[in-house]
VOPAVEX-11027 format. One line per field, with one value per residue: residue in three letters; chain; x, y, z of N, C-alpha, C in turn. Coordinates in Angstrom, 2 decimals. Example, Ala and Ser with C-alpha at 12.3 -4.5 7.8 and 13.67 -1.06 7.14 Angstrom:
nulum: ALA; SER
padren: A; A
n_px: 13.19; 12.85
n_py: -5.69; -2.25
n_pz: 7.80; 7.08
ca_px: 12.30; 13.67
ca_py: -4.50; -1.06
ca_pz: 7.80; 7.14
c_px: 13.20; 12.90
c_py: -3.30; 0.03
c_pz: 7.80; 7.87
END
This chain:
nulum: MET; ARG; ALA; ARG; LEU; PRO; ILE; GLY; VAL; PHE; ASP; SER; GLY; LEU; GLY; GLY; LEU; THR; VAL; ALA; ARG; GLN; ILE; ARG; ARG; LEU; LEU; PRO; GLU; GLU; ASP; ILE; LEU; TYR; LEU; GLY; ASP; THR; ALA; ARG; VAL; PRO; TYR; GLY; ALA; ARG; SER; VAL; ARG; THR; ILE; VAL; ARG; TYR; SER; ARG; ASN; CYS; ALA; ARG; LYS; LEU; VAL; GLU; ARG; GLY; VAL; LYS; MET; LEU; VAL; VAL; ALA; CYS; ASN; THR; VAL; SER; ALA; VAL; ALA; LEU; ASP; ASP; LEU; ARG; ALA; GLU; LEU; ASP; LEU; PRO; VAL; LEU; GLY; VAL; ILE; GLU; PRO; GLY; ALA; SER; ALA; ALA; VAL; ALA; ALA; SER; ARG; THR; HIS; ARG; ILE; GLY; VAL; LEU; ALA; THR; ALA; GLY; THR; ILE; ALA; SER; GLY; ALA; TYR; PRO; ARG; ALA; VAL; ALA; SER; ARG; SER; THR; ARG; ALA; GLU; VAL; VAL; GLY; ARG; ALA; ALA; PRO; LEU; LEU; VAL; PRO; LEU; VAL; GLU; GLU; GLY; TRP; VAL; GLU; GLY; GLU; VAL; PRO; THR; LEU; ALA; ALA; GLU; ARG; TYR; VAL; SER; PRO; LEU; ALA; ALA; HIS; ASP; VAL; ASP; VAL; VAL; VAL; LEU; GLY; CYS; THR; HIS; TYR; PRO; VAL; LEU; ARG; PRO; THR; LEU; GLU; ALA; VAL; VAL; ALA; ARG; VAL; LEU; GLY; ALA; ALA; ALA; ARG; VAL; VAL; ASP; SER; GLY; GLU; ALA; THR; ALA; THR; GLU; LEU; ALA; ALA; PHE; LEU; ALA; ALA; ARG; ALA; MET; GLN; HIS; PRO; ARG; THR; GLY; SER; GLY; VAL; MET; GLY; GLU; MET; LYS; MET; MET; VAL; THR; ASP; ARG; PRO; GLN; SER; PHE; ALA; GLU; VAL; ALA; SER; ARG; PHE; LEU; GLY; HIS; PRO; VAL; ASP; GLU; VAL; GLU; LEU; VAL; ASP; LEU
padren: A; A; A; A; A; A; A; A; A; A; A; A; A; A; A; A; A; A; A; A; A; A; A; A; A; A; A; A; A; A; A; A; A; A; A; A; A; A; A; A; A; A; A; A; A; A; A; A; A; A; A; A; A; A; A; A; A; A; A; A; A; A; A; A; A; A; A; A; A; A; A; A; A; A; A; A; A; A; A; A; A; A; A; A; A; A; A; A; A; A; A; A; A; A; A; A; A; A; A; A; A; A; A; A; A; A; A; A; A; A; A; A; A; A; A; A; A; A; A; A; A; A; A; A; A; A; A; A; A; A; A; A; A; A; A; A; A; A; A; A; A; A; A; A; A; A; A; A; A; A; A; A; A; A; A; A; A; A; A; A; A; A; A; A; A; A; A; A; A; A; A; A; A; A; A; A; A; A; A; A; A; A; A; A; A; A; A; A; A; A; A; A; A; A; A; A; A; A; A; A; A; A; A; A; A; A; A; A; A; A; A; A; A; A; A; A; A; A; A; A; A; A; A; A; A; A; A; A; A; A; A; A; A; A; A; A; A; A; A; A; A; A; A; A; A; A; A; A; A; A; A; A; A; A; A; A; A; A; A; A; A; A; A; A; A; A; A; A; A; A; A; A; A
n_px: 0.56; 2.04; 3.45; 1.06; 1.79; 2.15; 4.24; 6.26; 7.41; 9.41; 10.22; 11.29; 9.60; 9.43; 11.13; 11.78; 9.22; 11.50; 12.52; 11.19; 9.02; 11.23; 11.53; 8.72; 9.46; 10.47; 9.02; 6.73; 4.37; 3.95; 2.64; 2.75; 3.18; 3.03; 4.52; 5.23; 6.58; 6.19; 5.49; 7.22; 9.56; 13.19; 14.56; 17.39; 19.33; 18.59; 19.11; 20.98; 19.45; 16.97; 16.13; 15.94; 13.85; 11.43; 12.07; 11.21; 8.83; 7.60; 7.63; 6.20; 4.38; 3.15; 3.80; 2.16; 0.01; 0.32; 2.89; 4.69; 7.13; 10.33; 11.71; 13.89; 13.32; 15.02; 18.15; 19.51; 18.51; 19.06; 21.86; 22.37; 20.05; 19.07; 19.65; 18.88; 16.38; 16.01; 17.16; 14.89; 11.86; 10.03; 11.17; 11.63; 14.43; 15.61; 18.23; 19.36; 21.46; 23.03; 22.57; 23.50; 25.99; 27.78; 26.67; 28.11; 30.87; 31.26; 30.70; 33.64; 36.18; 39.15; 38.20; 37.66; 35.13; 32.91; 30.22; 27.28; 24.96; 23.26; 23.81; 23.77; 24.47; 26.93; 27.69; 28.07; 29.54; 28.40; 28.50; 31.58; 31.99; 30.08; 31.31; 33.55; 33.24; 32.61; 34.79; 38.35; 40.30; 39.23; 37.99; 36.62; 34.77; 33.17; 30.82; 28.74; 25.61; 23.75; 21.39; 20.75; 17.78; 15.54; 15.27; 14.91; 12.39; 10.91; 10.28; 12.03; 13.94; 15.75; 17.68; 19.36; 20.25; 19.60; 22.02; 24.28; 24.22; 24.84; 27.17; 28.83; 29.18; 29.52; 32.12; 34.70; 34.97; 36.47; 39.02; 40.69; 40.30; 38.02; 35.43; 32.35; 29.68; 28.22; 24.47; 23.26; 21.66; 17.53; 15.96; 17.90; 17.48; 15.77; 16.81; 19.00; 19.08; 20.29; 22.09; 23.94; 24.56; 26.64; 28.71; 29.52; 30.78; 32.36; 34.23; 34.50; 33.56; 33.12; 32.82; 30.27; 27.52; 25.49; 22.29; 21.31; 18.88; 17.81; 19.30; 18.37; 16.54; 16.86; 18.18; 15.78; 14.72; 15.99; 15.90; 13.35; 13.16; 14.81; 13.85; 11.10; 9.45; 7.97; 4.93; 1.74; 1.11; 2.54; 4.50; 2.02; 1.23; -0.48; -1.22; 0.69; -1.03; -0.41; -0.67; -0.34; 0.50; 0.44; 1.89; 1.40; -0.08; -1.77; -2.42; -0.59; 1.00; 0.62; 0.69; 3.67; 4.00; 3.33; 5.59; 7.31; 7.11; 5.94; 3.70; -0.15; -1.48; -4.34; -4.97; -3.82; -3.46; -4.05; -2.39; -1.42; 1.30
n_py: -1.50; 1.24; 2.06; 3.01; 5.44; 9.49; 11.01; 13.54; 16.53; 19.31; 22.43; 25.90; 28.04; 28.68; 27.29; 25.17; 23.61; 23.13; 20.83; 19.25; 19.82; 18.10; 15.57; 15.19; 14.90; 12.99; 10.64; 10.33; 8.65; 8.66; 10.64; 13.58; 15.14; 18.97; 21.37; 24.25; 26.87; 29.01; 31.38; 32.29; 31.95; 34.00; 30.64; 30.39; 32.88; 32.98; 31.03; 27.77; 26.44; 27.36; 26.85; 24.03; 23.73; 24.62; 22.98; 20.95; 21.04; 20.95; 18.82; 17.83; 17.68; 17.24; 13.90; 13.38; 14.04; 11.52; 10.33; 8.67; 9.08; 11.12; 14.19; 16.57; 19.49; 21.81; 23.15; 24.85; 23.64; 20.74; 21.23; 22.06; 20.19; 18.15; 15.70; 15.75; 14.90; 12.54; 11.14; 11.30; 10.85; 7.92; 6.63; 7.37; 10.01; 11.38; 14.36; 17.30; 17.91; 15.89; 14.59; 16.09; 16.35; 14.04; 14.07; 16.49; 15.57; 13.05; 15.00; 15.70; 17.35; 18.05; 17.91; 20.21; 22.14; 23.98; 25.69; 27.72; 29.18; 29.80; 32.55; 31.18; 27.95; 28.16; 28.91; 26.99; 24.38; 22.56; 20.83; 21.29; 19.56; 16.84; 16.52; 15.64; 13.05; 11.55; 12.05; 12.30; 13.89; 16.02; 19.30; 21.98; 25.44; 27.56; 30.22; 32.70; 33.41; 35.64; 38.22; 36.49; 34.38; 37.13; 38.13; 35.13; 35.19; 37.42; 37.10; 38.17; 35.93; 36.67; 38.43; 40.95; 41.78; 40.17; 37.80; 39.70; 39.62; 36.85; 36.60; 38.06; 36.55; 33.46; 34.25; 34.61; 32.38; 30.67; 31.48; 29.46; 27.62; 26.01; 23.68; 22.75; 23.85; 23.63; 24.19; 25.15; 26.18; 25.51; 27.90; 28.37; 26.81; 28.18; 30.00; 28.30; 28.20; 31.50; 30.55; 28.61; 29.52; 31.20; 30.39; 28.67; 30.68; 32.12; 30.15; 28.33; 26.02; 23.49; 22.83; 22.06; 22.32; 21.81; 20.87; 20.42; 19.35; 18.18; 16.00; 15.06; 13.91; 11.47; 10.30; 9.94; 8.03; 6.11; 5.57; 4.36; 2.36; 0.14; -0.74; -1.46; 0.69; 1.86; 3.07; 1.47; 1.99; 3.17; 2.82; 2.58; 5.22; 6.06; 9.45; 10.58; 12.99; 15.65; 17.85; 20.73; 23.17; 25.31; 27.84; 30.78; 33.59; 32.19; 32.70; 33.92; 32.99; 30.37; 31.87; 32.17; 30.07; 29.18; 29.96; 28.49; 25.72; 25.37; 24.93; 25.27; 27.15; 25.64; 25.39; 25.65; 24.82; 26.51; 26.16; 25.52; 25.71
n_pz: 0.06; 0.81; -1.61; -2.99; -2.23; -2.23; -3.16; -0.41; -1.13; -0.60; 0.76; 1.82; -0.54; -3.30; -4.62; -4.68; -6.51; -9.10; -8.59; -8.80; -10.82; -12.56; -11.05; -11.72; -14.35; -15.26; -13.51; -14.39; -13.16; -10.72; -7.79; -6.33; -3.89; -2.55; -0.21; 0.04; 2.56; 2.59; 3.91; 6.11; 3.32; 2.77; 4.16; 4.13; 5.77; 8.19; 11.76; 12.05; 13.59; 13.63; 11.74; 11.48; 13.39; 11.48; 9.18; 10.48; 10.62; 8.47; 7.08; 9.17; 8.85; 5.88; 6.72; 7.86; 5.56; 4.40; 2.76; 1.10; 1.20; 1.56; -0.18; 0.09; -1.13; -1.28; -0.91; 1.25; 3.60; 3.22; 3.47; 6.54; 8.14; 7.05; 8.54; 11.08; 10.39; 9.37; 11.01; 12.79; 11.17; 10.38; 7.60; 4.56; 3.30; 0.76; -0.10; -2.44; -1.85; -2.05; -4.03; -6.89; -6.19; -6.41; -8.65; -10.23; -9.68; -11.44; -13.91; -14.06; -15.26; -15.16; -12.45; -10.81; -9.58; -9.99; -7.37; -7.64; -5.57; -2.88; 0.02; 2.36; 2.35; 0.80; 3.01; 4.71; 3.88; 2.97; 0.10; -0.61; 1.32; 0.39; -2.21; -1.58; -0.26; -2.32; -4.00; -3.35; -5.14; -6.49; -6.37; -4.92; -5.82; -4.34; -5.38; -3.50; -4.67; -4.74; -6.24; -7.97; -7.86; -6.51; -9.50; -10.50; -9.22; -9.55; -12.52; -14.71; -16.24; -18.88; -21.05; -21.20; -18.28; -16.26; -17.88; -16.76; -14.59; -14.11; -15.66; -13.67; -11.56; -12.34; -13.22; -12.00; -11.22; -13.56; -13.13; -11.81; -13.29; -13.52; -14.55; -14.57; -13.87; -10.30; -10.36; -7.65; -5.58; -5.63; -7.13; -9.14; -11.47; -13.84; -14.11; -15.79; -19.68; -19.81; -17.78; -19.08; -21.28; -21.19; -18.79; -21.56; -22.48; -20.80; -18.94; -20.90; -23.84; -22.94; -20.85; -18.27; -16.93; -14.16; -12.97; -9.90; -9.34; -10.67; -10.93; -8.54; -9.14; -10.27; -9.19; -7.38; -8.61; -9.07; -6.78; -5.71; -7.64; -6.89; -4.72; -4.64; -4.33; -6.65; -7.69; -8.06; -10.75; -12.33; -15.43; -16.92; -18.03; -17.31; -15.82; -12.91; -9.90; -8.76; -6.04; -4.69; -1.31; 0.57; 3.24; 2.98; 1.04; -0.44; -3.47; -5.17; -5.42; -6.95; -9.42; -10.20; -10.11; -11.82; -13.58; -13.00; -13.41; -15.92; -16.75; -16.29; -12.97; -11.37; -8.23; -5.68; -2.26; 0.59; 3.90; 8.11; 9.76
ca_px: -0.12; 2.83; 4.02; 0.21; 1.35; 2.38; 6.13; 6.43; 8.47; 9.39; 10.86; 10.83; 8.72; 8.70; 12.42; 11.25; 9.13; 12.05; 12.66; 9.08; 9.27; 12.09; 10.83; 7.57; 9.17; 11.20; 8.47; 4.63; 3.05; 3.62; 1.25; 3.06; 2.34; 4.35; 4.74; 6.34; 6.32; 6.35; 5.21; 8.57; 10.60; 13.73; 15.41; 18.84; 19.27; 17.77; 19.94; 20.43; 18.36; 14.85; 16.35; 15.85; 12.61; 11.28; 11.49; 10.60; 7.39; 6.95; 8.37; 5.17; 2.90; 3.42; 3.48; 0.63; -1.22; 0.16; 3.90; 5.60; 9.33; 10.41; 11.87; 14.27; 13.98; 15.53; 19.61; 19.43; 17.15; 19.43; 22.51; 21.75; 19.19; 19.35; 20.70; 17.63; 14.38; 16.74; 16.80; 13.54; 11.04; 10.29; 10.56; 12.93; 14.49; 16.44; 18.52; 19.43; 23.25; 23.89; 23.04; 24.21; 27.25; 27.38; 26.60; 29.30; 31.93; 30.66; 31.03; 34.24; 37.16; 39.83; 38.76; 37.47; 33.88; 31.40; 28.97; 26.51; 25.15; 22.30; 25.18; 23.54; 23.72; 28.39; 28.83; 27.31; 30.11; 28.14; 29.06; 32.60; 32.23; 29.00; 32.43; 34.60; 32.74; 33.56; 36.37; 39.41; 40.79; 38.01; 38.02; 35.14; 34.74; 31.80; 30.24; 26.94; 24.76; 22.04; 20.83; 19.50; 16.96; 14.96; 15.52; 14.13; 11.51; 10.08; 10.43; 13.82; 14.68; 16.16; 18.15; 20.77; 19.94; 20.24; 22.95; 25.02; 24.27; 25.09; 28.59; 28.85; 28.81; 30.67; 33.98; 36.39; 35.60; 37.51; 41.08; 40.44; 40.05; 36.29; 34.41; 31.54; 29.17; 27.23; 23.26; 23.62; 19.69; 16.42; 15.45; 18.49; 17.32; 15.10; 17.21; 19.64; 19.28; 21.00; 23.48; 24.15; 24.80; 27.24; 29.34; 30.24; 31.68; 33.35; 34.50; 34.14; 32.34; 33.11; 32.54; 29.27; 25.98; 24.85; 21.06; 21.11; 17.47; 16.94; 20.00; 18.18; 15.07; 17.87; 18.67; 15.28; 14.10; 16.78; 15.87; 12.40; 12.90; 15.72; 13.29; 10.01; 8.21; 6.89; 3.26; 2.05; 0.68; 4.16; 4.40; 0.63; 1.46; -1.90; -0.72; 0.91; -2.01; 0.38; -1.10; 0.57; 0.67; 1.28; 1.57; 0.35; -0.30; -1.90; -3.09; 0.26; 2.27; -0.31; 1.28; 4.89; 4.12; 3.47; 6.39; 8.33; 6.36; 5.44; 1.49; -0.52; -1.78; -4.91; -5.54; -2.95; -4.38; -3.46; -2.07; -1.65; 2.30
ca_py: 0.23; 2.68; 2.06; 3.97; 6.86; 10.75; 11.77; 14.01; 17.79; 20.35; 23.87; 27.31; 27.92; 28.44; 26.91; 23.85; 23.10; 23.44; 19.76; 18.86; 19.74; 17.05; 14.09; 14.88; 14.43; 11.76; 9.52; 10.84; 8.40; 9.40; 11.50; 14.55; 16.49; 19.44; 22.26; 25.94; 27.40; 30.81; 32.76; 32.04; 32.46; 32.64; 30.63; 31.09; 34.16; 32.16; 30.35; 25.87; 26.24; 27.50; 26.16; 22.56; 23.77; 24.45; 21.77; 19.34; 21.53; 20.67; 17.38; 16.94; 18.34; 16.20; 12.14; 13.63; 14.15; 10.45; 10.22; 7.08; 9.29; 13.26; 15.05; 18.10; 20.79; 23.25; 23.14; 25.24; 22.50; 19.96; 21.21; 21.49; 19.72; 16.45; 13.97; 15.26; 14.85; 10.70; 10.26; 11.75; 9.93; 6.55; 6.99; 7.71; 11.70; 12.30; 15.92; 17.79; 18.29; 14.34; 13.54; 17.03; 16.88; 13.16; 14.48; 17.15; 14.55; 12.32; 15.30; 17.13; 16.43; 18.52; 17.63; 21.74; 22.34; 25.64; 25.88; 29.52; 29.08; 30.74; 32.84; 30.03; 27.32; 27.97; 29.12; 25.98; 23.90; 20.86; 21.35; 20.18; 17.76; 15.77; 16.04; 15.45; 12.08; 11.05; 11.95; 12.86; 14.71; 17.22; 20.85; 22.91; 26.52; 28.15; 31.39; 33.02; 34.22; 36.59; 38.52; 34.77; 34.50; 37.59; 37.34; 34.14; 35.52; 38.37; 36.67; 38.81; 34.91; 36.46; 39.52; 42.12; 42.34; 38.44; 38.10; 40.58; 38.88; 35.85; 36.65; 38.15; 35.29; 32.98; 34.86; 34.56; 30.79; 30.26; 31.68; 27.68; 25.95; 24.88; 22.89; 21.93; 24.10; 23.19; 25.05; 25.24; 27.02; 26.04; 28.25; 29.06; 25.65; 28.89; 30.32; 27.94; 28.45; 31.79; 30.30; 27.48; 30.21; 32.50; 29.70; 28.50; 32.09; 32.60; 29.45; 27.49; 25.33; 22.16; 23.37; 21.29; 23.07; 20.75; 21.10; 19.82; 19.13; 17.13; 15.08; 14.36; 13.65; 10.36; 9.47; 9.24; 7.27; 4.56; 4.36; 3.91; 1.15; -0.10; -0.10; -1.93; 1.44; 2.47; 3.25; 0.28; 2.30; 3.19; 2.02; 2.04; 5.79; 8.14; 10.56; 10.66; 13.70; 16.78; 18.65; 21.73; 23.74; 26.33; 28.07; 31.62; 33.35; 30.74; 32.74; 34.83; 31.20; 29.73; 32.67; 32.71; 28.60; 28.70; 30.15; 27.13; 24.40; 25.29; 24.96; 26.57; 26.03; 25.58; 25.31; 25.11; 24.62; 27.28; 25.39; 26.24; 24.61
ca_pz: -0.35; 0.99; -2.72; -3.41; -1.70; -2.81; -3.13; -0.41; -1.35; 0.53; 0.53; 1.99; -1.02; -4.78; -5.41; -5.41; -8.28; -10.77; -8.18; -8.68; -12.31; -12.56; -10.48; -12.52; -16.27; -15.13; -12.68; -15.35; -12.71; -9.48; -7.89; -5.79; -2.69; -2.81; 0.81; 0.10; 3.35; 1.90; 5.19; 5.95; 3.73; 2.84; 5.05; 4.50; 6.06; 9.50; 12.62; 12.13; 14.87; 13.54; 9.69; 11.63; 13.76; 10.04; 8.31; 11.14; 11.29; 6.44; 7.12; 9.77; 7.10; 4.79; 6.52; 8.32; 4.64; 3.96; 2.33; 0.87; 1.10; 1.45; -1.27; -0.18; -2.63; -0.55; -0.61; 2.63; 5.05; 3.00; 4.63; 7.49; 8.47; 6.22; 9.47; 11.31; 9.99; 9.05; 12.70; 13.30; 10.16; 9.59; 6.26; 3.75; 3.21; -0.63; -0.14; -2.51; -2.22; -2.40; -5.56; -6.94; -5.51; -7.21; -10.97; -10.43; -10.16; -12.63; -14.94; -14.60; -16.09; -14.58; -11.16; -10.33; -9.37; -9.32; -7.55; -7.74; -4.28; -1.68; 1.01; 3.40; 1.43; 1.10; 4.64; 5.41; 3.19; 2.76; -0.68; -0.81; 2.09; 0.03; -3.12; -0.87; 0.47; -3.63; -4.77; -2.93; -5.64; -6.82; -5.40; -5.18; -5.13; -4.55; -5.67; -2.96; -6.38; -4.21; -7.45; -9.47; -6.36; -6.79; -10.52; -10.95; -8.77; -11.18; -14.05; -15.36; -16.19; -19.96; -21.08; -20.47; -16.65; -15.74; -18.00; -16.99; -13.57; -14.84; -15.55; -12.19; -10.22; -12.73; -13.85; -10.98; -11.46; -14.52; -12.61; -10.92; -14.32; -13.06; -15.29; -14.22; -12.26; -10.09; -9.62; -5.64; -5.25; -6.45; -8.13; -10.35; -13.57; -14.30; -15.51; -17.24; -20.09; -19.12; -17.18; -19.32; -22.24; -19.99; -18.66; -22.00; -22.79; -19.52; -18.94; -22.41; -24.78; -22.87; -19.43; -18.34; -15.77; -13.59; -12.03; -9.00; -9.38; -12.67; -10.46; -6.95; -9.70; -11.31; -7.83; -6.67; -10.13; -8.88; -4.92; -5.97; -8.37; -6.02; -3.42; -5.43; -4.39; -7.76; -7.68; -9.26; -12.04; -13.22; -17.10; -17.38; -19.35; -16.83; -15.64; -12.10; -9.76; -8.59; -5.44; -4.06; -0.07; 1.29; 4.14; 2.76; -0.64; -3.01; -4.96; -5.48; -5.82; -8.56; -10.44; -9.97; -8.97; -13.60; -14.69; -12.98; -14.20; -17.82; -17.56; -15.22; -11.33; -10.58; -7.20; -3.73; -1.15; 2.14; 5.15; 8.97; 9.89
c_px: 0.87; 3.67; 2.91; 0.51; 2.18; 4.05; 5.69; 7.74; 8.08; 10.25; 10.79; 10.25; 9.55; 10.42; 11.97; 10.67; 9.98; 11.81; 11.80; 8.85; 9.48; 11.63; 9.58; 7.34; 10.00; 9.31; 7.33; 3.69; 2.65; 2.49; 2.75; 2.75; 3.97; 4.30; 5.81; 5.52; 6.48; 4.96; 6.74; 10.57; 11.25; 14.20; 16.89; 19.17; 18.86; 19.23; 19.37; 19.39; 16.74; 14.83; 15.71; 14.79; 11.86; 10.84; 11.53; 9.05; 6.31; 6.85; 6.28; 3.95; 2.85; 3.56; 2.63; -0.47; -0.67; 1.45; 4.34; 7.17; 8.90; 11.12; 12.14; 14.45; 14.06; 17.43; 20.05; 19.08; 18.94; 21.26; 22.65; 21.24; 18.56; 18.84; 19.43; 16.77; 15.34; 15.87; 15.61; 12.04; 11.21; 10.08; 11.89; 13.37; 16.12; 16.28; 18.83; 21.30; 23.75; 24.46; 23.98; 25.92; 27.96; 27.17; 27.61; 30.54; 31.77; 31.18; 32.57; 34.94; 38.57; 39.86; 38.18; 36.05; 33.79; 31.04; 28.21; 25.08; 24.32; 23.90; 25.19; 24.35; 26.00; 28.29; 28.82; 29.29; 29.63; 28.25; 30.58; 32.61; 30.67; 30.63; 33.45; 34.70; 33.13; 33.51; 37.04; 40.18; 39.89; 37.68; 36.34; 35.37; 33.49; 31.86; 28.70; 26.58; 23.43; 21.26; 20.43; 18.42; 15.64; 14.52; 14.14; 12.35; 9.59; 9.62; 11.02; 14.17; 15.54; 16.94; 19.01; 21.10; 20.44; 21.47; 23.87; 25.40; 25.22; 26.75; 29.82; 29.18; 29.65; 32.04; 34.99; 35.78; 36.42; 39.11; 40.89; 40.04; 38.49; 36.00; 33.47; 31.10; 27.68; 25.08; 23.42; 22.14; 18.88; 15.32; 16.00; 17.99; 16.17; 15.70; 18.71; 20.27; 20.51; 22.75; 24.60; 25.78; 26.29; 28.70; 30.46; 30.79; 32.37; 34.25; 35.25; 33.69; 32.03; 31.94; 30.94; 28.77; 25.17; 23.30; 21.09; 19.35; 16.74; 18.31; 19.54; 16.62; 15.59; 17.64; 17.26; 14.39; 14.63; 16.25; 14.22; 12.05; 13.67; 15.07; 11.97; 9.08; 7.88; 5.41; 2.74; 1.31; 1.37; 4.40; 3.01; 0.73; 0.15; -0.81; -0.98; -0.58; -0.36; -0.64; 0.14; -0.10; 1.44; 1.05; 1.51; 0.70; -0.40; -1.94; -0.76; 1.25; 1.36; 0.94; 2.82; 5.39; 3.94; 4.40; 7.51; 8.16; 5.85; 4.33; 0.70; -1.25; -2.94; -5.97; -4.44; -4.17; -3.34; -3.52; -1.09; 0.24; 2.42
c_py: 1.42; 3.37; 3.21; 5.57; 8.04; 10.73; 13.54; 15.40; 18.79; 21.65; 24.75; 27.89; 28.17; 27.48; 25.75; 23.12; 22.91; 21.74; 18.68; 18.49; 18.10; 15.10; 14.37; 14.45; 13.01; 10.83; 10.75; 10.13; 8.46; 10.41; 12.70; 15.87; 17.34; 20.62; 23.23; 26.79; 28.47; 31.78; 33.23; 31.81; 34.13; 31.52; 30.13; 31.85; 33.22; 31.28; 29.00; 26.14; 26.14; 26.40; 24.31; 22.64; 23.15; 23.83; 20.51; 19.53; 20.94; 19.24; 16.14; 17.07; 17.11; 14.77; 12.49; 13.13; 12.51; 10.64; 9.23; 7.97; 10.57; 13.51; 16.27; 18.41; 21.99; 22.86; 23.93; 24.01; 20.83; 19.68; 21.66; 20.65; 18.13; 15.13; 14.63; 14.91; 13.44; 10.47; 10.08; 10.86; 8.29; 5.96; 7.92; 9.57; 12.05; 13.89; 16.27; 17.93; 17.09; 14.01; 15.26; 17.25; 15.18; 12.90; 15.12; 16.06; 14.02; 13.41; 15.99; 16.26; 17.07; 18.47; 19.12; 21.81; 23.25; 25.48; 27.43; 28.24; 30.62; 30.98; 31.11; 28.98; 27.33; 28.22; 27.79; 24.31; 22.53; 20.62; 20.19; 19.47; 17.23; 15.81; 15.43; 13.96; 11.21; 11.58; 12.59; 13.50; 15.65; 18.12; 21.45; 24.50; 26.96; 29.60; 32.07; 34.74; 35.08; 37.64; 37.50; 34.40; 35.65; 37.99; 36.78; 34.72; 36.61; 38.37; 37.25; 37.42; 35.99; 37.84; 40.25; 42.04; 41.16; 37.79; 38.61; 40.07; 37.37; 35.90; 37.81; 37.62; 34.15; 32.68; 34.48; 33.22; 30.18; 31.22; 30.27; 27.04; 24.90; 24.65; 22.16; 22.75; 24.39; 24.05; 24.46; 25.82; 26.66; 26.92; 28.98; 28.03; 27.34; 29.76; 29.88; 27.88; 30.18; 31.72; 29.67; 28.83; 30.89; 31.65; 28.76; 29.33; 31.87; 31.12; 28.01; 26.86; 24.43; 22.54; 22.96; 22.08; 21.51; 21.04; 19.87; 18.66; 17.73; 15.59; 14.21; 13.45; 11.73; 9.83; 8.95; 8.04; 6.45; 4.51; 3.52; 2.23; -0.01; -1.81; -1.16; -0.83; 3.11; 2.40; 2.59; 0.54; 2.61; 2.12; 2.19; 3.51; 6.81; 8.23; 10.63; 12.25; 14.17; 17.65; 19.56; 22.23; 24.01; 26.95; 29.68; 32.34; 32.72; 31.47; 33.35; 33.43; 30.71; 30.73; 32.68; 30.84; 28.09; 28.57; 28.57; 25.95; 24.20; 25.47; 26.00; 26.18; 27.03; 25.96; 25.23; 25.57; 25.56; 26.29; 26.44; 25.34; 24.03
c_pz: 0.16; -0.72; -3.55; -3.32; -2.60; -2.27; -2.54; -0.47; -1.21; 0.53; 1.08; 1.50; -2.79; -5.43; -5.95; -6.15; -8.85; -10.05; -8.27; -9.98; -12.83; -12.49; -11.90; -13.87; -15.66; -14.59; -13.34; -13.75; -11.36; -8.72; -5.78; -4.43; -2.06; -1.41; 0.00; 1.48; 2.86; 3.01; 5.55; 5.27; 3.07; 4.41; 5.28; 5.17; 8.25; 10.17; 12.39; 12.54; 14.65; 12.60; 10.05; 12.06; 11.39; 9.81; 9.29; 11.12; 9.66; 6.25; 7.89; 9.05; 6.47; 5.35; 7.00; 6.66; 4.26; 2.48; 1.99; 1.08; 1.25; 0.08; -0.64; -0.10; -2.41; 0.16; 0.45; 3.61; 4.42; 3.06; 6.35; 8.45; 8.25; 7.41; 10.26; 10.96; 9.49; 9.96; 12.86; 12.74; 10.28; 8.38; 5.19; 2.96; 1.84; -0.31; -1.73; -2.73; -2.31; -3.60; -6.44; -7.37; -6.42; -8.55; -11.15; -10.08; -11.11; -13.86; -15.60; -14.74; -15.28; -12.51; -10.19; -10.52; -9.11; -8.20; -6.25; -6.49; -3.00; -0.84; 2.09; 3.17; 1.49; 2.37; 4.84; 4.47; 2.86; 0.96; -0.82; -0.23; 1.36; -1.40; -2.45; -0.45; -0.55; -4.33; -4.21; -3.58; -6.79; -5.54; -5.40; -4.64; -5.66; -4.34; -4.74; -4.27; -6.21; -4.81; -8.09; -8.40; -6.71; -8.40; -11.26; -10.27; -9.10; -11.65; -14.85; -15.47; -18.29; -20.19; -21.31; -18.96; -16.28; -15.91; -17.66; -15.57; -13.34; -14.23; -15.41; -11.66; -11.43; -13.54; -13.39; -10.68; -12.34; -14.40; -11.81; -11.77; -13.98; -14.51; -15.44; -12.91; -12.00; -9.80; -8.57; -5.26; -7.13; -7.54; -9.05; -12.22; -13.68; -15.23; -16.48; -18.37; -20.26; -18.95; -18.44; -20.88; -21.71; -19.67; -20.17; -22.73; -22.26; -19.50; -19.92; -23.07; -23.88; -21.10; -19.40; -16.56; -15.46; -12.67; -10.66; -8.87; -10.02; -11.70; -9.77; -7.81; -10.35; -10.31; -6.92; -7.58; -9.20; -7.79; -5.18; -6.38; -7.66; -5.26; -3.66; -5.07; -5.88; -7.80; -8.55; -10.67; -13.07; -14.63; -17.70; -18.29; -18.68; -15.66; -14.05; -11.18; -9.19; -7.60; -4.41; -2.60; 0.25; 2.43; 4.30; 1.64; -1.67; -3.42; -6.37; -5.75; -7.00; -9.26; -10.99; -10.35; -11.71; -14.68; -13.97; -13.17; -15.61; -17.51; -16.16; -13.81; -11.41; -9.64; -6.61; -2.97; -0.06; 3.52; 6.46; 9.63; 11.66
END
């Protein structure tokens, strides 16, 4: 019966929808229950203690609704609260940093990996630790890219301004012989075409951009298959449902979510944590 339950996905706000979109692309028959804690976004500027507390609230809400596993679609939470959630919850918990690190190590030839992320994620050192656990040769160069999140949320994802912002953050990586750039914030994949163009121009045409959300969806698919946790309708071609919950401003969330998901969002439930 557990295999029939939805996959629970949560984030501090909108960014995790890029992860949900990748899950839906790879696992279209699975049901997804998404929770965005829009009343308390952003998490990045909060203390570790507060982030852990907020994360527990989100996880408990999804567990109450009935999910077969949790995907923490937030780099900040994945960096500081994943171990706490895994210790407390009686179900599998997958974050976005470990899959992103694995994909970056596999893609790099120079063993020098750039990470663009929020200041909180960079300060946590989570990506260097995750990469080091997979390769003793690889080095990580992190860059905080704070302007990219507001650009995405305002829908300013192409043109001169986002290109200039991307150049500002990518250019310093050239001095480190970086050949892979990890998008270490779930907002950033919305800017992926712009970022890929800048990375190719600044770091060279062979440089790769790794979307940690895409890597997470790939790892999730393998995880479900290995444990016989795929939905029974898998392979039938029948699409699963995607339901969304937020803690504030559902209508505003629905409007911006349409840009993240690439299709209209009709219904978003308002919940209290």
